[in-house]
C-alpha positions in Angstrom: -0.3 -8.1 -21.6 -4.1 -8.2 -21.9 -4.7 -7.3 -18.2 -4.5 -3.5 -18.9 -5.9 -1.3 -21.6 -3.5 0.6 -23.9 -4.2 4.0 -22.2 -3.5 2.4 -18.8 -0.2 1.0 -20.1 0.7 4.4 -21.4 0.1 5.9 -17.9 2.0 3.1 -16.2 5.1 3.4 -18.5 5.1 7.2 -18.6 5.0 7.3 -14.8 8.0 5.1 -14.5 9.8 7.2 -17.1 8.8 10.4 -15.3 10.0 9.1 -12.0 13.4 8.1 -13.5 13.8 11.5 -15.1 12.9 13.2 -11.9 15.5 11.3 -10.0 18.1 12.3 -12.7 17.1 15.9 -12.5 17.2 16.1 -8.7 20.6 14.3 -8.8 21.9 16.9 -11.4 20.6 19.7 -9.2 22.4 18.2 -6.2 25.7 18.1 -8.1 25.3 21.7 -9.2 24.4 23.1 -5.8 26.2 20.7 -3.5 23.3 20.4 -1.0 23.5 16.9 0.6 19.8 16.9 1.2 18.9 16.8 -2.5 21.2 13.8 -3.2 19.4 12.1 -0.4 16.1 12.9 -2.0 17.2 11.3 -5.3 18.2 8.1 -3.4 15.0 8.2 -1.4 13.0 8.0 -4.7 14.4 4.7 -5.8 12.2 2.4 -3.7 9.1 4.1 -5.3 10.6 3.6 -8.7 11.3 -0.1 -8.1 7.7 -0.4 -6.7 6.3 0.9 -10.0 8.5 -1.4 -11.9 7.1 -4.3 -9.9 3.6 -3.3 -10.8 4.4 -3.0 -14.5 6.1 -6.4 -14.5 3.2 -8.1 -12.8 0.8 -6.6 -15.3 3.0 -7.4 -18.2 2.7 -11.1 -17.4 -1.1 -10.8 -17.1 -1.1 -10.8 -13.3 0.2 -14.3 -13.2 -0.4 -16.2 -10.0 3.3 -17.3 -9.9 4.3 -13.6 -9.7 1.8 -12.6 -7.1 4.7 -12.1 -4.7 5.5 -8.9 -6.7 2.3 -7.4 -5.3 3.7 -7.8 -1.8 7.1 -6.5 -2.8 5.4 -3.5 -4.4 3.4 -2.8 -1.3 6.5 -3.0 0.9 8.5 -0.8 -1.4 5.7 1.8 -1.6 5.6 2.0 2.2 9.3 2.0 2.5 9.6 4.6 -0.3 7.1 6.9 1.3 9.1 6.7 4.6 12.4 7.4 2.8 10.8 10.4 1.0 9.5 11.8 4.2 12.9 11.5 5.8 14.6 13.1 2.8 12.2 16.0 2.8 12.7 16.5 6.5 16.5 16.6 6.0 16.2 19.1 3.2 14.0 21.3 5.5 16.6 21.0 8.3 19.5 21.9 6.0 17.6 24.9 4.7 16.9 26.1 8.3 20.6 25.8 9.2 21.6 27.7 6.1 19.1 30.5 6.8 20.3 30.8 10.4 23.9 31.1 9.3 23.2 34.0 6.9 
């Protein structure tokens, strides 16, 4: 655990907690409003959350060479997560356009 300073650990861990809370809040909003797009956004956020967990795990074990594959997994999940977030945002936009046309 010596690879990061205490303030950097606080930022890493609080970011993971923030992301998990954001997923839960968006999921709760989706259940209250029934818009399919918001549920998709919550699911689209999971790859980024897992990516952050990969980073924390690698740093927790002092950036061990045996866990270097986590860096590759994190990079892939970041790319994949950014794509899923873009798709989810596009779906929310399309749904909002459809709703505005119907009213």
